[in-house]
Structure formats: structure tokens, C-alpha cells
C-alpha positions in Angstrom: 49.5 75.2 44.4 45.6 75.7 45.1 44.1 77.8 42.7 43.1 79.7 45.1 46.8 80.4 46.2 47.5 81.3 43.2 44.4 84.2 43.0 45.4 85.0 46.3 49.3 86.1 44.7 47.7 88.0 41.9 46.0 90.0 44.0 48.9 90.5 46.1 51.0 91.3 42.8 47.5 93.9 41.9 47.8 95.7 45.2 51.5 96.2 44.2 50.8 97.7 40.9 48.6 99.8 42.4 50.5 101.2 44.7 54.0 101.6 42.4 51.2 103.7 39.9 50.5 106.7 42.6 54.5 107.1 43.0 56.5 109.3 40.5 58.9 107.2 39.5 56.6 103.0 39.0 58.0 100.2 38.1 57.6 98.4 35.4 55.4 95.1 35.9 58.1 92.7 35.2 60.1 93.9 37.6 57.7 93.7 40.3 56.7 90.0 39.0 60.2 89.1 39.0 60.7 90.7 42.6 57.7 88.6 44.0 58.8 85.0 42.5 62.3 85.7 44.0 61.3 86.4 47.2 59.2 83.0 47.1 61.0 80.9 45.5 58.9 77.6 46.5 57.0 78.9 44.1 56.8 76.1 41.2 57.3 77.3 37.4 53.7 76.3 36.2 52.4 78.8 39.4 54.8 81.5 38.2 53.6 80.9 34.9 49.9 81.0 35.4 49.9 83.7 38.1 51.8 86.0 35.9 49.3 85.1 32.9 46.7 86.2 35.2 48.5 89.3 36.4 49.0 90.6 33.2 45.9 90.4 31.8 44.5 92.5 34.4 47.1 94.9 33.7 46.3 94.8 29.7 42.4 95.0 30.7 42.6 97.4 33.6 40.5 100.3 32.1 37.1 97.9 31.3 37.7 95.8 35.2 37.8 99.9 36.5 34.9 100.5 34.4 32.9 97.4 35.4 34.1 98.2 39.4 32.6 101.7 39.0 29.5 99.9 37.8 29.2 97.8 40.8 29.7 100.8 43.2 32.9 99.6 44.3 36.0 100.9 44.8 38.9 99.6 42.2 40.4 97.3 44.9 42.9 95.0 44.0 40.2 92.1 44.7 37.5 93.3 42.8 39.4 94.4 40.0 40.6 90.2 40.5 36.9 89.0 41.2 36.1 91.0 37.8 38.7 89.6 35.9 37.9 85.7 37.1 34.0 86.4 36.3 34.3 88.2 33.3 37.4 86.7 31.2 38.1 83.6 33.0 34.2 82.7 33.1 34.6 81.6 36.5 31.0 80.9 38.5 30.2 82.6 41.9 30.5 79.3 43.7 33.5 79.5 42.7 35.1 82.8 43.5 33.0 82.1 47.0 35.6 78.9 47.2 38.5 81.1 46.0 37.9 83.6 48.8 37.1 81.6 51.7 39.8 82.9 54.5 42.2 79.4 54.7 45.6 80.1 55.0 47.2 81.1 51.6 43.6 81.8 50.4 41.9 85.6 50.0 39.7 86.4 52.9 36.4 85.9 52.9 34.0 88.3 50.6 32.5 91.5 52.2 29.0 91.6 51.8 29.5 94.5 49.1 31.8 92.4 47.3 29.5 89.3 47.4 26.9 91.7 45.4 29.7 92.7 43.0 30.4 89.3 42.3 26.9 88.5 41.9 25.9 91.3 39.5 29.2 90.5 37.2 28.9 86.6 36.5 28.0 86.0 33.0 29.0 89.6 31.8 30.7 90.0 28.8 34.5 91.8 29.7 33.4 94.0 26.7 30.2 95.8 27.3 28.5 98.2 24.3 28.1 100.8 26.8 31.6 101.4 26.9 33.5 104.4 25.5 36.2 103.7 23.1 39.5 104.3 25.7 37.4 101.9 27.6 36.5 99.1 25.3 40.1 99.3 23.9 42.0 99.8 26.9 44.2 103.0 26.2 44.7 106.4 27.7 42.1 108.9 27.1 44.3 111.7 26.3 46.0 109.6 23.6 42.6 108.9 21.8 42.7 111.3 19.1 46.7 110.9 18.4 46.2 107.0 18.2 43.2 107.0 15.8 45.0 109.3 13.2 48.3 107.1 13.6 46.8 103.7 13.1 44.3 104.7 10.5 40.8 103.0 9.4 41.9 99.8 11.1 42.8 101.3 14.5 40.4 99.2 16.6 42.2 95.9 15.0 45.5 97.4 15.9 44.8 98.3 19.7 43.0 94.4 19.9 46.2 93.3 18.9 48.4 96.0 20.8 46.2 94.0 24.0 47.2 90.6 23.0 50.3 88.6 24.5 53.5 89.0 22.8 55.2 86.3 20.4 58.5 85.0 21.7 61.0 86.1 19.2 64.6 84.7 18.7 67.4 86.1 16.3 69.5 83.5 15.4 73.4 84.3 15.6 74.6 84.2 12.3 78.3 84.4 13.6 77.9 81.0 14.8 74.9 79.4 12.6 72.5 79.7 10.3 68.4 79.8 10.9 68.1 76.2 9.8 70.4 74.6 11.3 69.2 76.6 14.5 66.1 75.3 13.9 67.1 71.9 13.6 69.3 72.5 16.8 66.2 73.3 19.1 64.2 71.0 17.7 66.4 68.4 18.9 66.0 69.7 22.5 62.5 69.4 22.4 61.5 73.0 21.7 58.5 74.0 19.0 59.8 76.6 16.9 59.1 78.0 13.4 60.7 80.5 11.0 59.3 83.6 11.6 57.5 85.0 8.2 59.3 88.0 7.5 63.2 88.0 9.1 65.2 86.0 7.3 67.4 85.2 10.8 64.2 85.1 13.2 62.4 82.0 15.1 59.1 81.8 16.3 58.5 79.8 19.0 55.1 78.1 19.0 54.5 77.0 22.7 56.1 79.0 25.7 59.4 77.2 27.6 62.6 78.0 29.3 63.9 78.9 26.4 67.1 80.3 28.0 68.1 76.8 29.5 68.9 76.0 25.8 72.6 74.6 25.7 72.7 76.6 22.5 71.7 80.1 24.5 74.6 79.4 26.7 76.7 79.1 23.4 75.5 82.6 22.2 73.9 80.6 18.8 70.8 83.5 19.3 69.2 86.4 21.2 66.0 86.9 22.3 64.6 89.4 19.9 61.4 90.7 18.3 61.1 90.2 14.8 60.2 93.8 14.4 63.2 94.8 16.3 65.2 92.3 14.2 63.7 93.9 10.8 65.0 97.3 12.0 68.1 96.9 12.3 68.8 94.8 9.2 67.5 97.9 7.4 70.5 99.4 8.4 72.3 97.1 5.9 75.6 97.2 7.8 78.6 95.4 5.9 82.1 93.9 6.7 84.6 96.9 7.1 82.5 99.4 7.9 82.2 102.4 10.6 78.5 102.3 12.3 77.5 103.9 15.5 75.0 103.1 17.5 73.7 106.6 19.1 71.3 104.8 21.9 72.5 101.7 21.9 70.8 100.4 25.6 71.5 96.9 26.5 72.7 96.0 23.3 69.8 93.9 21.2 70.4 95.8 17.8 74.1 96.1 18.3 74.8 92.6 18.6 72.3 91.9 15.6 74.5 94.6 13.6 77.8 92.8 14.4 76.4 89.4 12.8 75.5 91.5 9.8 79.1 93.0 9.5 80.5 89.6 10.4 82.4 90.6 13.4 84.9 92.9 11.1 84.9 96.6 11.1 84.1 98.8 14.1 81.0 99.6 15.7 80.4 102.4 18.3 77.9 101.7 20.8 76.7 104.8 22.9 74.5 105.6 25.8 73.4 107.6 28.3 73.5 105.1 30.9 76.3 103.4 32.2 73.7 100.6 33.9 72.4 99.9 30.1 75.9 99.5 28.5 77.0 96.9 31.4 74.1 94.9 30.6 75.4 94.7 27.1 79.0 93.1 28.1 78.0 89.5 29.0 76.2 89.4 25.7 78.7 90.3 23.8 81.3 87.9 25.2 78.2 84.8 25.0 77.8 86.1 21.2 81.4 86.3 20.6 81.4 89.7 19.2 84.3 91.8 19.2 84.3 94.8 17.3 81.9 96.9 19.9 83.4 99.7 21.7 81.1 101.1 24.6 81.1 104.4 26.3 78.8 106.4 27.8 78.1 109.7 26.9 76.6 112.7 28.9 74.0 113.8 26.2 73.2 114.3 22.5 75.6 117.6 22.6 78.7 115.3 24.5 82.0 117.1 23.4 83.5 113.6 22.8 80.9 113.4 19.6 82.8 116.2 18.0 85.8 113.5 17.0 83.7 111.9 15.0 81.8 114.3 13.0 81.2 113.1 9.4 83.0 110.0 9.6 80.7 107.3 10.1 79.3 104.8 7.2 76.3 104.0 9.0 74.2 105.7 11.9 71.3 103.9 14.1 69.6 105.7 16.4 66.9 103.9 18.5 65.3 106.8 19.5 63.8 107.3 23.4 59.8 107.4 22.8 56.5 106.1 24.3 57.1 103.0 23.9 53.6 102.3 22.8 54.4 99.3 20.2 55.3 97.9 23.2 52.3 97.7 25.3 51.5 93.7 24.5 54.7 93.3 26.5 55.1 96.4 28.6 51.0 97.4 29.0 51.9 99.2 32.8 52.9 101.9 30.0 49.8 102.7 29.1 48.7 103.7 32.8 51.9 106.1 34.1 52.8 107.6 30.6 51.7 111.1 30.3 51.1 114.2 28.0 54.0 115.9 29.5 56.1 113.0 29.2 55.3 112.6 25.2 56.4 116.5 24.8 59.4 116.0 26.6 60.7 112.7 24.9 59.9 114.2 21.5 62.0 117.1 22.0 64.7 114.7 23.3 64.3 112.9 19.7 64.9 115.6 17.8 67.7 116.7 19.5 69.0 113.3 18.7 68.7 113.0 15.5 70.2 116.3 14.8 73.1 115.3 16.4 73.2 111.9 14.9 72.6 113.5 11.5 76.5 115.2 12.4 78.1 111.7 12.2 77.0 110.3 9.1 79.8 111.1 6.1 78.4 112.0 2.4 76.8 109.0 0.8 76.3 107.5 4.2 72.9 106.5 5.7 70.9 107.0 9.6 68.5 104.9 10.5 66.2 106.7 12.8 64.0 103.9 14.6 61.4 103.9 17.3 58.9 101.8 19.3 56.1 104.1 18.9 53.0 103.7 16.9 52.3 107.5 17.1 52.7 109.9 14.2 54.2 112.2 16.4 56.8 110.7 17.2 57.5 108.7 13.7 56.2 110.3 10.4 56.4 114.0 11.7 59.9 113.7 13.1 61.2 112.5 10.2 59.6 115.2 8.2 60.7 118.0 10.2 64.0 116.9 9.7 64.1 116.5 6.5 62.8 119.9 6.1 65.7 121.9 7.8 68.1 118.8 6.6 68.3 119.2 2.8 71.3 117.4 2.4 69.4 113.9 3.6 66.8 111.8 1.4 64.6 109.1 2.0 66.2 105.8 0.6 64.2 104.3 -2.1 62.7 100.8 -1.8 65.4 99.8 -4.1 68.0 100.4 -2.4 67.1 98.3 0.9 68.8 95.0 1.2 65.7 92.6 1.3 61.9 93.0 1.0 59.5 94.6 3.3 56.1 93.2 3.5 54.2 95.6 1.3 51.7 96.5 4.4 54.4 97.5 6.6 55.3 100.5 4.0 53.7 103.5 4.2 55.3 105.7 2.5 58.5 106.0 0.6 61.4 105.3 2.9 59.3 105.1 6.0 57.9 101.8 7.2 55.5 100.7 10.3 55.4 97.2 11.9 52.8 96.5 14.2 51.2 93.5 15.7 48.2 93.9 13.6 50.1 94.4 10.4 53.4 91.8 10.9 52.8 90.2 14.2 55.5 92.1 15.4 56.0 94.9 18.3 55.2 98.1 17.0 58.4 99.4 15.3 58.7 102.6 13.2 61.8 103.1 10.8 63.0 105.3 8.2 66.3 104.8 6.6 68.3 108.4 4.9 70.9 108.8 3.5 73.6 112.1 3.1 74.6 113.2 -0.4 
């Protein structure tokens, strides 16, 4: 595929992104990209990778590209946004832009006069401009500015820059079937470039991107794709063989699978969610991983009458709460642009209700693990503090009660942990382990 044809594909994708952002229920970036390629099976894997890389760069840096379009007195059309990305980041020259946008078959249409003037103005500029306000320079919603700065502390610029970079590809060794060291050897024998993750004792990081799901060991259930941060917060639960564990917001089962491996497939895991679709996605994963101690159930809400049967009976309860997803911006950069203040207020109310409901399931001496993939204090520390104020029969677990050593820079206070791309090289996660007494 010619480079200009790839660029034309990016323009078409950015058009789709802009269209979906105008709707009440915008589609995620990865869904749009996957649908685009599914309809164009003739596009080869290298071309797909190159097109997706530019498309994701555009989404991650959309506010800067939009700022430059306004600087050039241009509407932020998909064409102008892509032209800006090519000149500002990929350091293409004006003749390159004219060659790409030449109107030939499968190539973008020729530049208009105004587009040509804008391209000339943008040539040799840097993507970060000193005149940009912070929310443009670091690509975050302006309404979240103070919350982000308060939540991330003195290193907020570094944190936001790290959140705007491409995410790592991490795998979790399924310890029901193998060890990390054995899996490393197996994957290297298949010519994958892999290394141990720095913090998770069961994690593997891919050094180069390659189609890992074609590995025979994936098909045999030897590993799952899971960010190292997600592995670490799952390990915090310290689920043991024979225990009763409730995964209150199980989703598609990433943490459920990790917990099952910790329990050596012995005991009971009750995986609940209010979405049958999400729970259905778990079935194939459980079968492939050879996990058979999970019982799935769709619940109507955090107040479902079914929950009363399990009051005070669980050794461990994990709450992977619905949240803003701000800790996953490097994987889901579109979330930044269609998550609103009213969404945050609604989610915080939901988090409070779920935490209260889940706490009733924990038996005396049992533990409750509260997790979000958010970097915002309002969804994290503030929620736990409010919960502890109302529930005097719970306390935070101390560091010497943890089952493994948490990186010191991930401990924000006793019993509360924050993982971020800047601190730990992971997605953004918050976790707090609480014990009932």
C-alpha cells in the first residue's frame, strides 16, 4: 500500500472519530478501527499497523492539532488534523503533503488553497508550542484541570505526558499451567521478544509489538493479555485455595482469571456483573485457561435481592468499580474527549453505592479490595476515606499484611496504592485493601 493510501485511510478514520463524538453514545476508537479494517480485509497487517499508529497519535494529541488548525484559521476537518500531524510530529515537508494529497485513486483529494496555506504555515513547527495553555499542551479536558493537578501532585506534567504515550503490551502467565520462566522460554522459542515485568512476579512484557494471539501457547491457555498494573492490584487480594471470593464487578473476567490462578482453581469465585454481554465474554477465556471454580451471575444492580444470600459470607471481595477510565487514557485516548463532568458525578455516586453493598458481603476477618482504573482522588482516596468514616468495622490493611512488596513509589499512604505510567510504567490504577473486624 502506498503511503498516501495509508494517509487517506487515516483521514477516513478521523472523520469517523469526529462523527461519533457528536453522538450521545460515541463508539470507542478501537471499535471504529477494527470495524474499518474488517470491511477492508485486503489491507495487510503492516499497513493496518501503520494506519492505526497514526490514527491513535491523532486521538492522543487531538487538542494540540486542533489548536494549530485554529491558529491557521482553519476548521478542524479530518484532513487538516491529519495534515497537522504529518507536519508537526512526523516531520513531513510541504512537497510530501502535496504528493500525498494529489487526488489519484485511493489517495486523498488535492489540497484546497486554504489547506495549502495552512500546511505552509505549519511546516517546521514543533507540536508543542509555548503559547499553548496547559490543557492543550498536555492533552486533557479543561474541566478536569484542577482535579488532575491535585491528584497527580508535583509531577503532574510528567504523569500526563506518560499517559499520552503508547501503552506497553503485558501478559500474565497462567500459573495453573506454567510458570513465568517457563513461558518466557516458550515464547522466545516462537521468536517473540519478551522480558519479565519489573514488579509483577507473573508478568511478561513484549519488547516489540507482534501478533501474540497467534502463539500456540495463547491457544493452550498459558497466558492472558493483562497490563502489569492490573496484575498487581489482582495480586493484592491474596486469594487462597479453598476461600470464597466474590468479584463484584467482574466484567469480562480479567481479574477473575488472575484470582482463580492464585487460588489454584480451588474454592469458589462468584463473578457478578450487571451486563450479561460482559459476562458472556468470560466463557471462552475460562475454558481456555482451564479454570473451573467460577460461578457467573448477572445481577440487576448493587441492590439486587440475590446479594442478601451472601451477606457476611465471603473471605474476600473485590470491587473493580466503574470509573472515569482516566488511568487508561494511553490505551483509550478517546475517553478524554467524551467523558463529561456529569458522567463523573454519576459514576462517583455509583462507586459509593457499590462499595457499601459489597462491604456487607465480607465476613468478619475478611478483606475488601477496592480498585479503579482512575487517577482522580475523587474516585479513589476520597471514596475510601468516606467509606471508612461510615464503616467503623473496617480498616486499611497495613504494609506488613500484604502478600508481596509493593513498589515504594506506588504507596501513597497506608493501605492505599496508585500505579501510573510515570511511576510504575503501567496503566493508571488505584487500589485499597480493607479488612473487616
